[in-house]
ZAKE-721067 format. One record per residue: x, y, z of N, C-alpha, C, CB in turn; residue in three letters. Coordinates in nm, 3 decimals, always signed. Glycine has a CB too. Example, Ala and Ser with C-alpha at 12.3 -4.5 7.8 and 13.67 -1.06 7.14 Angstrom:
# ZAKE-721067
pt n_x:+1.319; n_y:-0.569; n_z:+0.780; ca_x:+1.230; ca_y:-0.450; ca_z:+0.780; c_x:+1.320; c_y:-0.330; c_z:+0.780; cb_x:+1.131; cb_y:-0.447; cb_z:+0.905; type:ALA
pt n_x:+1.285; n_y:-0.225; n_z:+0.708; ca_x:+1.367; ca_y:-0.106; ca_z:+0.714; c_x:+1.290; c_y:+0.003; c_z:+0.787; cb_x:+1.408; cb_y:-0.060; cb_z:+0.572; type:SER
//
This chain:
# ZAKE-721067
pt n_x:+0.467; n_y:+0.074; n_z:+1.326; ca_x:+0.409; ca_y:+0.205; ca_z:+1.307; c_x:+0.503; c_y:+0.313; c_z:+1.359; cb_x:+0.273; cb_y:+0.214; cb_z:+1.376; type:MET
pt n_x:+0.493; n_y:+0.426; n_z:+1.297; ca_x:+0.574; ca_y:+0.539; ca_z:+1.340; c_x:+0.514; c_y:+0.601; c_z:+1.466; cb_x:+0.585; cb_y:+0.644; cb_z:+1.228; type:SER
pt n_x:+0.591; n_y:+0.686; n_z:+1.528; ca_x:+0.544; ca_y:+0.755; ca_z:+1.648; c_x:+0.474; c_y:+0.885; c_z:+1.615; cb_x:+0.658; cb_y:+0.781; cb_z:+1.741; type:ASN
pt n_x:+0.469; n_y:+0.922; n_z:+1.487; ca_x:+0.410; ca_y:+1.049; ca_z:+1.447; c_x:+0.312; c_y:+1.030; c_z:+1.333; cb_x:+0.519; cb_y:+1.148; cb_z:+1.408; type:TYR
pt n_x:+0.212; n_y:+1.114; n_z:+1.331; ca_x:+0.113; ca_y:+1.117; ca_z:+1.225; c_x:+0.140; c_y:+1.243; c_z:+1.144; cb_x:-0.034; cb_y:+1.115; cb_z:+1.280; type:ASN
pt n_x:+0.180; n_y:+1.227; n_z:+1.018; ca_x:+0.214; ca_y:+1.341; ca_z:+0.934; c_x:+0.102; c_y:+1.362; c_z:+0.833; cb_x:+0.350; cb_y:+1.320; cb_z:+0.862; type:VAL
pt n_x:+0.043; n_y:+1.481; n_z:+0.833; ca_x:-0.058; ca_y:+1.519; ca_z:+0.735; c_x:+0.014; c_y:+1.598; c_z:+0.627; cb_x:-0.175; cb_y:+1.601; cb_z:+0.800; type:ASP
pt n_x:+0.042; n_y:+1.532; n_z:+0.513; ca_x:+0.121; ca_y:+1.594; ca_z:+0.408; c_x:+0.054; c_y:+1.720; c_z:+0.355; cb_x:+0.144; cb_y:+1.496; cb_z:+0.296; type:ILE
pt n_x:-0.079; n_y:+1.716; n_z:+0.337; ca_x:-0.149; ca_y:+1.831; ca_z:+0.281; c_x:-0.145; c_y:+1.951; c_z:+0.374; cb_x:-0.293; cb_y:+1.795; cb_z:+0.251; type:GLU
pt n_x:-0.157; n_y:+1.928; n_z:+0.503; ca_x:-0.157; ca_y:+2.039; ca_z:+0.599; c_x:-0.018; c_y:+2.066; c_z:+0.655; cb_x:-0.253; cb_y:+2.009; cb_z:+0.713; type:LYS
pt n_x:+0.076; n_y:+1.979; n_z:+0.622; ca_x:+0.213; ca_y:+1.988; ca_z:+0.670; c_x:+0.218; c_y:+1.996; c_z:+0.824; cb_x:+0.282; cb_y:+2.111; cb_z:+0.609; type:ARG
pt n_x:+0.138; n_y:+1.912; n_z:+0.885; ca_x:+0.135; ca_y:+1.910; ca_z:+1.030; c_x:+0.174; c_y:+1.772; c_z:+1.082; cb_x:-0.004; cb_y:+1.950; cb_z:+1.083; type:SER
pt n_x:+0.222; n_y:+1.769; n_z:+1.204; ca_x:+0.264; ca_y:+1.645; ca_z:+1.267; c_x:+0.190; c_y:+1.632; c_z:+1.399; cb_x:+0.418; cb_y:+1.640; cb_z:+1.287; type:VAL
pt n_x:+0.135; n_y:+1.514; n_z:+1.426; ca_x:+0.065; ca_y:+1.491; ca_z:+1.551; c_x:+0.095; c_y:+1.353; c_z:+1.604; cb_x:-0.086; cb_y:+1.510; cb_z:+1.533; type:GLY
pt n_x:+0.032; n_y:+1.317; n_z:+1.713; ca_x:+0.052; ca_y:+1.186; ca_z:+1.773; c_x:-0.005; c_y:+1.078; c_z:+1.681; cb_x:-0.014; cb_y:+1.179; cb_z:+1.912; type:ALA
pt n_x:+0.063; n_y:+0.966; n_z:+1.674; ca_x:+0.021; ca_y:+0.856; ca_z:+1.588; c_x:-0.076; c_y:+0.765; c_z:+1.661; cb_x:+0.142; cb_y:+0.776; cb_z:+1.540; type:ALA
pt n_x:-0.162; n_y:+0.701; n_z:+1.585; ca_x:-0.249; ca_y:+0.598; ca_z:+1.640; c_x:-0.224; c_y:+0.469; c_z:+1.565; cb_x:-0.399; cb_y:+0.639; cb_z:+1.633; type:SER
pt n_x:-0.279; n_y:+0.359; n_z:+1.612; ca_x:-0.255; ca_y:+0.230; ca_z:+1.548; c_x:-0.317; c_y:+0.221; c_z:+1.410; cb_x:-0.310; cb_y:+0.120; cb_z:+1.635; type:SER
pt n_x:-0.405; n_y:+0.313; n_z:+1.373; ca_x:-0.468; ca_y:+0.309; ca_z:+1.242; c_x:-0.398; c_y:+0.398; c_z:+1.139; cb_x:-0.613; cb_y:+0.349; cb_z:+1.255; type:SER
pt n_x:-0.286; n_y:+0.460; n_z:+1.175; ca_x:-0.214; ca_y:+0.546; ca_z:+1.082; c_x:-0.154; c_y:+0.465; c_z:+0.968; cb_x:-0.104; cb_y:+0.623; cb_z:+1.156; type:ASP
pt n_x:-0.142; n_y:+0.529; n_z:+0.854; ca_x:-0.075; ca_y:+0.465; ca_z:+0.741; c_x:+0.074; c_y:+0.466; c_z:+0.763; cb_x:-0.112; cb_y:+0.534; cb_z:+0.609; type:VAL
pt n_x:+0.144; n_y:+0.380; n_z:+0.692; ca_x:+0.289; ca_y:+0.377; ca_z:+0.703; c_x:+0.348; c_y:+0.502; c_z:+0.638; cb_x:+0.346; cb_y:+0.250; cb_z:+0.639; type:LEU
pt n_x:+0.466; n_y:+0.539; n_z:+0.680; ca_x:+0.531; ca_y:+0.659; ca_z:+0.629; c_x:+0.557; c_y:+0.648; c_z:+0.480; cb_x:+0.662; cb_y:+0.684; cb_z:+0.703; type:ALA
pt n_x:+0.544; n_y:+0.758; n_z:+0.410; ca_x:+0.569; ca_y:+0.767; ca_z:+0.268; c_x:+0.717; c_y:+0.789; c_z:+0.245; cb_x:+0.485; cb_y:+0.878; cb_z:+0.203; type:LEU
pt n_x:+0.778; n_y:+0.701; n_z:+0.168; ca_x:+0.919; ca_y:+0.714; ca_z:+0.135; c_x:+0.931; c_y:+0.720; c_z:-0.016; cb_x:+1.003; cb_y:+0.596; cb_z:+0.195; type:ILE
pt n_x:+0.998; n_y:+0.819; n_z:-0.068; ca_x:+1.015; ca_y:+0.833; ca_z:-0.212; c_x:+1.159; c_y:+0.801; c_z:-0.249; cb_x:+0.977; cb_y:+0.976; cb_z:-0.258; type:THR
pt n_x:+1.176; n_y:+0.706; n_z:-0.340; ca_x:+1.307; ca_y:+0.665; ca_z:-0.387; c_x:+1.310; c_y:+0.669; c_z:-0.539; cb_x:+1.343; cb_y:+0.525; cb_z:-0.334; type:LEU
pt n_x:+1.426; n_y:+0.692; n_z:-0.598; ca_x:+1.434; ca_y:+0.691; ca_z:-0.744; c_x:+1.429; c_y:+0.548; c_z:-0.797; cb_x:+1.563; cb_y:+0.760; cb_z:-0.791; type:PRO
pt n_x:+1.390; n_y:+0.535; n_z:-0.923; ca_x:+1.390; ca_y:+0.404; ca_z:-0.987; c_x:+1.255; c_y:+0.335; c_z:-0.983; cb_x:+1.492; cb_y:+0.315; cb_z:-0.922; type:GLY
pt n_x:+1.250; n_y:+0.218; n_z:-1.043; ca_x:+1.127; ca_y:+0.140; ca_z:-1.052; c_x:+1.105; c_y:+0.062; c_z:-0.922; cb_x:+1.131; cb_y:+0.043; cb_z:-1.174; type:ARG
pt n_x:+0.989; n_y:+0.072; n_z:-0.862; ca_x:+0.963; ca_y:+0.001; ca_z:-0.736; c_x:+0.943; c_y:-0.148; c_z:-0.759; cb_x:+0.841; cb_y:+0.060; cb_z:-0.666; type:PRO
pt n_x:+0.982; n_y:-0.227; n_z:-0.659; ca_x:+0.953; ca_y:-0.370; ca_z:-0.661; c_x:+0.816; c_y:-0.386; c_z:-0.595; cb_x:+1.066; cb_y:-0.455; cb_z:-0.584; type:ASP
pt n_x:+0.712; n_y:-0.366; n_z:-0.675; ca_x:+0.574; ca_y:-0.363; ca_z:-0.624; c_x:+0.539; c_y:-0.491; c_z:-0.551; cb_x:+0.476; cb_y:-0.340; cb_z:-0.738; type:VAL
pt n_x:+0.573; n_y:-0.604; n_z:-0.609; ca_x:+0.538; ca_y:-0.732; ca_z:-0.547; c_x:+0.597; c_y:-0.743; c_z:-0.407; cb_x:+0.586; cb_y:-0.848; cb_z:-0.634; type:GLU
pt n_x:+0.725; n_y:-0.713; n_z:-0.391; ca_x:+0.789; ca_y:-0.722; ca_z:-0.259; c_x:+0.731; c_y:-0.621; c_z:-0.161; cb_x:+0.940; cb_y:-0.700; cb_z:-0.272; type:SER
pt n_x:+0.706; n_y:-0.500; n_z:-0.208; ca_x:+0.651; ca_y:-0.397; ca_z:-0.119; c_x:+0.513; c_y:-0.436; c_z:-0.066; cb_x:+0.642; cb_y:-0.264; cb_z:-0.193; type:LEU
pt n_x:+0.424; n_y:-0.475; n_z:-0.157; ca_x:+0.287; ca_y:-0.509; ca_z:-0.116; c_x:+0.287; c_y:-0.633; c_z:-0.027; cb_x:+0.197; cb_y:-0.532; cb_z:-0.239; type:VAL
pt n_x:+0.361; n_y:-0.735; n_z:-0.068; ca_x:+0.366; ca_y:-0.858; ca_z:+0.013; c_x:+0.424; c_y:-0.831; c_z:+0.152; cb_x:+0.449; cb_y:-0.966; cb_z:-0.057; type:LYS
pt n_x:+0.523; n_y:-0.743; n_z:+0.160; ca_x:+0.582; ca_y:-0.709; ca_z:+0.289; c_x:+0.484; c_y:-0.640; c_z:+0.382; cb_x:+0.703; cb_y:-0.621; cb_z:+0.269; type:GLY
pt n_x:+0.408; n_y:-0.543; n_z:+0.329; ca_x:+0.310; ca_y:-0.473; ca_z:+0.411; c_x:+0.198; c_y:-0.567; c_z:+0.455; cb_x:+0.252; cb_y:-0.354; cb_z:+0.334; type:TYR
pt n_x:+0.153; n_y:-0.653; n_z:+0.366; ca_x:+0.046; ca_y:-0.747; ca_z:+0.400; c_x:+0.095; c_y:-0.847; c_z:+0.505; cb_x:-0.004; cb_y:-0.822; cb_z:+0.275; type:VAL
pt n_x:+0.215; n_y:-0.896; n_z:+0.490; ca_x:+0.270; ca_y:-0.992; ca_z:+0.587; c_x:+0.285; c_y:-0.929; c_z:+0.725; cb_x:+0.407; cb_y:-1.045; cb_z:+0.539; type:ALA
pt n_x:+0.315; n_y:-0.800; n_z:+0.730; ca_x:+0.335; ca_y:-0.732; ca_z:+0.858; c_x:+0.203; c_y:-0.689; c_z:+0.924; cb_x:+0.422; cb_y:-0.610; cb_z:+0.838; type:ALA
pt n_x:+0.094; n_y:-0.693; n_z:+0.849; ca_x:-0.035; ca_y:-0.647; ca_z:+0.902; c_x:-0.105; c_y:-0.758; c_z:+0.980; cb_x:-0.126; cb_y:-0.598; cb_z:+0.787; type:ALA
pt n_x:-0.186; n_y:-0.717; n_z:+1.075; ca_x:-0.268; ca_y:-0.812; ca_z:+1.149; c_x:-0.396; c_y:-0.839; c_z:+1.071; cb_x:-0.300; cb_y:-0.759; cb_z:+1.291; type:GLU
pt n_x:-0.459; n_y:-0.952; n_z:+1.096; ca_x:-0.576; ca_y:-0.993; ca_z:+1.017; c_x:-0.694; c_y:-0.897; c_z:+1.030; cb_x:-0.619; cb_y:-1.131; cb_z:+1.060; type:SER
pt n_x:-0.701; n_y:-0.821; n_z:+1.137; ca_x:-0.813; ca_y:-0.727; ca_z:+1.155; c_x:-0.788; c_y:-0.592; c_z:+1.087; cb_x:-0.839; cb_y:-0.706; cb_z:+1.304; type:ARG
pt n_x:-0.669; n_y:-0.570; n_z:+1.035; ca_x:-0.635; ca_y:-0.442; ca_z:+0.973; c_x:-0.684; c_y:-0.437; c_z:+0.828; cb_x:-0.485; cb_y:-0.419; cb_z:+0.979; type:GLU
pt n_x:-0.689; n_y:-0.316; n_z:+0.775; ca_x:-0.725; ca_y:-0.293; ca_z:+0.636; c_x:-0.607; c_y:-0.226; c_z:+0.567; cb_x:-0.854; cb_y:-0.205; cb_z:+0.624; type:LYS
pt n_x:-0.580; n_y:-0.268; n_z:+0.445; ca_x:-0.469; ca_y:-0.212; ca_z:+0.368; c_x:-0.525; c_y:-0.155; c_z:+0.239; cb_x:-0.360; cb_y:-0.318; cb_z:+0.339; type:ILE
pt n_x:-0.483; n_y:-0.035; n_z:+0.204; ca_x:-0.520; ca_y:+0.027; ca_z:+0.077; c_x:-0.396; c_y:+0.027; c_z:-0.012; cb_x:-0.576; cb_y:+0.172; cb_z:+0.097; type:MET
pt n_x:-0.407; n_y:-0.038; n_z:-0.126; ca_x:-0.299; ca_y:-0.037; ca_z:-0.224; c_x:-0.344; c_y:+0.054; c_z:-0.338; cb_x:-0.266; cb_y:-0.184; cb_z:-0.276; type:VAL
pt n_x:-0.267; n_y:+0.159; n_z:-0.363; ca_x:-0.298; ca_y:+0.255; ca_z:-0.469; c_x:-0.178; c_y:+0.266; c_z:-0.561; cb_x:-0.337; cb_y:+0.394; cb_z:-0.411; type:SER
pt n_x:-0.206; n_y:+0.272; n_z:-0.690; ca_x:-0.098; ca_y:+0.290; ca_z:-0.787; c_x:-0.148; c_y:+0.375; c_z:-0.902; cb_x:-0.046; cb_y:+0.154; cb_z:-0.839; type:ALA
pt n_x:-0.059; n_y:+0.456; n_z:-0.954; ca_x:-0.089; ca_y:+0.539; ca_z:-1.070; c_x:+0.031; c_y:+0.530; c_z:-1.162; cb_x:-0.119; cb_y:+0.688; cb_z:-1.029; type:CYS
pt n_x:+0.006; n_y:+0.490; n_z:-1.287; ca_x:+0.118; ca_y:+0.477; ca_z:-1.379; c_x:+0.079; c_y:+0.404; c_z:-1.505; cb_x:+0.232; cb_y:+0.407; cb_z:-1.314; type:GLY
pt n_x:+0.180; n_y:+0.358; n_z:-1.580; ca_x:+0.156; ca_y:+0.289; ca_z:-1.706; c_x:+0.102; c_y:+0.148; c_z:-1.687; cb_x:+0.284; cb_y:+0.285; cb_z:-1.787; type:PRO
pt n_x:+0.059; n_y:+0.087; n_z:-1.796; ca_x:-0.007; ca_y:-0.044; ca_z:-1.794; c_x:+0.075; c_y:-0.151; c_z:-1.722; cb_x:-0.035; cb_y:-0.090; cb_z:-1.935; type:ALA
pt n_x:+0.204; n_y:-0.154; n_z:-1.742; ca_x:+0.288; ca_y:-0.256; ca_z:-1.678; c_x:+0.281; c_y:-0.248; c_z:-1.526; cb_x:+0.432; cb_y:-0.242; cb_z:-1.725; type:GLU
pt n_x:+0.287; n_y:-0.127; n_z:-1.471; ca_x:+0.276; ca_y:-0.109; ca_z:-1.326; c_x:+0.139; c_y:-0.154; c_z:-1.277; cb_x:+0.300; cb_y:+0.038; cb_z:-1.289; type:LEU
pt n_x:+0.034; n_y:-0.122; n_z:-1.351; ca_x:-0.101; ca_y:-0.162; ca_z:-1.312; c_x:-0.114; c_y:-0.314; c_z:-1.312; cb_x:-0.206; cb_y:-0.100; cb_z:-1.406; type:MET
pt n_x:-0.058; n_y:-0.380; n_z:-1.414; ca_x:-0.065; ca_y:-0.526; ca_z:-1.423; c_x:+0.005; c_y:-0.594; c_z:-1.306; cb_x:-0.003; cb_y:-0.573; cb_z:-1.554; type:ASP
pt n_x:+0.126; n_y:-0.548; n_z:-1.273; ca_x:+0.200; ca_y:-0.606; ca_z:-1.161; c_x:+0.126; c_y:-0.585; c_z:-1.030; cb_x:+0.341; cb_y:-0.545; cb_z:-1.152; type:VAL
pt n_x:+0.075; n_y:-0.465; n_z:-1.009; ca_x:+0.002; ca_y:-0.435; ca_z:-0.886; c_x:-0.124; c_y:-0.519; c_z:-0.875; cb_x:-0.034; cb_y:-0.285; cb_z:-0.880; type:THR
pt n_x:-0.199; n_y:-0.528; n_z:-0.983; ca_x:-0.324; ca_y:-0.606; ca_z:-0.985; c_x:-0.296; c_y:-0.754; c_z:-0.957; cb_x:-0.394; cb_y:-0.590; cb_z:-1.122; type:ARG
pt n_x:-0.196; n_y:-0.811; n_z:-1.024; ca_x:-0.161; ca_y:-0.953; ca_z:-1.004; c_x:-0.118; c_y:-0.981; c_z:-0.861; cb_x:-0.049; cb_y:-0.995; cb_z:-1.101; type:ARG
pt n_x:-0.037; n_y:-0.891; n_z:-0.806; ca_x:+0.013; ca_y:-0.909; ca_z:-0.669; c_x:-0.102; c_y:-0.909; c_z:-0.570; cb_x:+0.114; cb_y:-0.799; cb_z:-0.633; type:THR
pt n_x:-0.189; n_y:-0.810; n_z:-0.577; ca_x:-0.302; ca_y:-0.801; ca_z:-0.485; c_x:-0.397; c_y:-0.920; c_z:-0.504; cb_x:-0.379; cb_y:-0.668; cb_z:-0.505; type:VAL
pt n_x:-0.425; n_y:-0.957; n_z:-0.629; ca_x:-0.514; ca_y:-1.070; ca_z:-0.655; c_x:-0.459; c_y:-1.198; c_z:-0.593; cb_x:-0.535; cb_y:-1.088; cb_z:-0.807; type:ALA
pt n_x:-0.329; n_y:-1.216; n_z:-0.599; ca_x:-0.268; ca_y:-1.335; ca_z:-0.539; c_x:-0.276; c_y:-1.337; c_z:-0.387; cb_x:-0.125; cb_y:-1.345; cb_z:-0.581; type:GLY
pt n_x:-0.284; n_y:-1.220; n_z:-0.327; ca_x:-0.290; ca_y:-1.212; ca_z:-0.180; c_x:-0.432; c_y:-1.224; c_z:-0.126; cb_x:-0.230; cb_y:-1.081; cb_z:-0.134; type:LEU
pt n_x:-0.533; n_y:-1.182; n_z:-0.201; ca_x:-0.669; ca_y:-1.190; ca_z:-0.150; c_x:-0.728; c_y:-1.329; c_z:-0.166; cb_x:-0.757; cb_y:-1.089; cb_z:-0.221; type:VAL
pt n_x:-0.662; n_y:-1.416; n_z:-0.239; ca_x:-0.712; ca_y:-1.551; ca_z:-0.259; c_x:-0.662; c_y:-1.650; c_z:-0.156; cb_x:-0.675; cb_y:-1.599; cb_z:-0.394; type:GLY
pt n_x:-0.622; n_y:-1.602; n_z:-0.039; ca_x:-0.566; ca_y:-1.691; ca_z:+0.064; c_x:-0.670; c_y:-1.745; c_z:+0.161; cb_x:-0.460; cb_y:-1.618; cb_z:+0.141; type:ASP
pt n_x:-0.791; n_y:-1.766; n_z:+0.116; ca_x:-0.893; ca_y:-1.827; ca_z:+0.201; c_x:-0.952; c_y:-1.735; c_z:+0.306; cb_x:-0.836; cb_y:-1.945; cb_z:+0.268; type:GLY
pt n_x:-0.943; n_y:-1.605; n_z:+0.287; ca_x:-1.006; ca_y:-1.512; ca_z:+0.380; c_x:-0.922; c_y:-1.481; c_z:+0.503; cb_x:-1.135; cb_y:-1.566; cb_z:+0.423; type:GLY
pt n_x:-0.802; n_y:-1.535; n_z:+0.513; ca_x:-0.716; ca_y:-1.503; ca_z:+0.626; c_x:-0.629; c_y:-1.383; c_z:+0.589; cb_x:-0.628; cb_y:-1.625; cb_z:+0.667; type:GLU
pt n_x:-0.593; n_y:-1.306; n_z:+0.688; ca_x:-0.510; ca_y:-1.189; ca_z:+0.663; c_x:-0.594; c_y:-1.063; c_z:+0.658; cb_x:-0.433; cb_y:-1.206; cb_z:+0.534; type:GLY
pt n_x:-0.528; n_y:-0.951; n_z:+0.637; ca_x:-0.597; ca_y:-0.822; ca_z:+0.638; c_x:-0.686; c_y:-0.804; c_z:+0.514; cb_x:-0.497; cb_y:-0.708; cb_z:+0.646; type:PRO
pt n_x:-0.783; n_y:-0.715; n_z:+0.525; ca_x:-0.864; ca_y:-0.676; ca_z:+0.409; c_x:-0.779; c_y:-0.586; c_z:+0.321; cb_x:-0.997; cb_y:-0.604; cb_z:+0.454; type:ALA
pt n_x:-0.791; n_y:-0.603; n_z:+0.190; ca_x:-0.711; ca_y:-0.523; ca_z:+0.097; c_x:-0.803; c_y:-0.455; c_z:-0.003; cb_x:-0.608; cb_y:-0.611; cb_z:+0.024; type:ILE
pt n_x:-0.793; n_y:-0.322; n_z:-0.010; ca_x:-0.862; ca_y:-0.244; ca_z:-0.113; c_x:-0.759; c_y:-0.205; c_z:-0.217; cb_x:-0.933; cb_y:-0.117; cb_z:-0.051; type:ASP
pt n_x:-0.801; n_y:-0.205; n_z:-0.344; ca_x:-0.712; ca_y:-0.172; ca_z:-0.454; c_x:-0.769; c_y:-0.057; c_z:-0.534; cb_x:-0.688; cb_y:-0.295; cb_z:-0.544; type:LEU
pt n_x:-0.686; n_y:+0.045; n_z:-0.560; ca_x:-0.726; ca_y:+0.158; ca_z:-0.643; c_x:-0.616; c_y:+0.183; c_z:-0.745; cb_x:-0.753; cb_y:+0.287; cb_z:-0.556; type:HIS
pt n_x:-0.651; n_y:+0.175; n_z:-0.874; ca_x:-0.554; ca_y:+0.194; ca_z:-0.981; c_x:-0.596; c_y:+0.308; c_z:-1.073; cb_x:-0.535; cb_y:+0.065; cb_z:-1.061; type:LEU
pt n_x:-0.500; n_y:+0.386; n_z:-1.117; ca_x:-0.524; ca_y:+0.490; ca_z:-1.218; c_x:-0.416; c_y:+0.476; c_z:-1.322; cb_x:-0.526; cb_y:+0.635; cb_z:-1.155; type:GLU
pt n_x:-0.456; n_y:+0.428; n_z:-1.440; ca_x:-0.359; ca_y:+0.403; ca_z:-1.547; c_x:-0.349; c_y:+0.522; c_z:-1.641; cb_x:-0.399; cb_y:+0.278; cb_z:-1.625; type:GLN
pt n_x:-0.228; n_y:+0.547; n_z:-1.689; ca_x:-0.211; ca_y:+0.647; ca_z:-1.794; c_x:-0.110; c_y:+0.595; c_z:-1.894; cb_x:-0.165; cb_y:+0.784; cb_z:-1.735; type:PHE
pt n_x:-0.106; n_y:+0.656; n_z:-2.009; ca_x:-0.008; ca_y:+0.618; ca_z:-2.109; c_x:+0.061; c_y:+0.744; c_z:-2.160; cb_x:-0.073; cb_y:+0.539; cb_z:-2.226; type:SER
pt n_x:+0.175; n_y:+0.727; n_z:-2.218; ca_x:+0.254; ca_y:+0.841; ca_z:-2.265; c_x:+0.214; c_y:+0.878; c_z:-2.404; cb_x:+0.404; cb_y:+0.810; cb_z:-2.261; type:TRP
//
């Protein structure tokens, strides 16, 4: 976890707590969704909750959905995972 809590909407920075979300990093190109999600889940403790959100075309939604579905089927061990998808097409 970072040492700071950044509220993007209010553009403010405050002290971080253990329940803060991970820092937002924007990079060019297509994300490796499977590696990103699996990495965050592997780093989380079993009592934590993870929110996976994606907005984009059908292919991105499919990869995100498959990745999360594969992680929640591990017999109830690991963090809770919520999934929110918003699909659009060109």
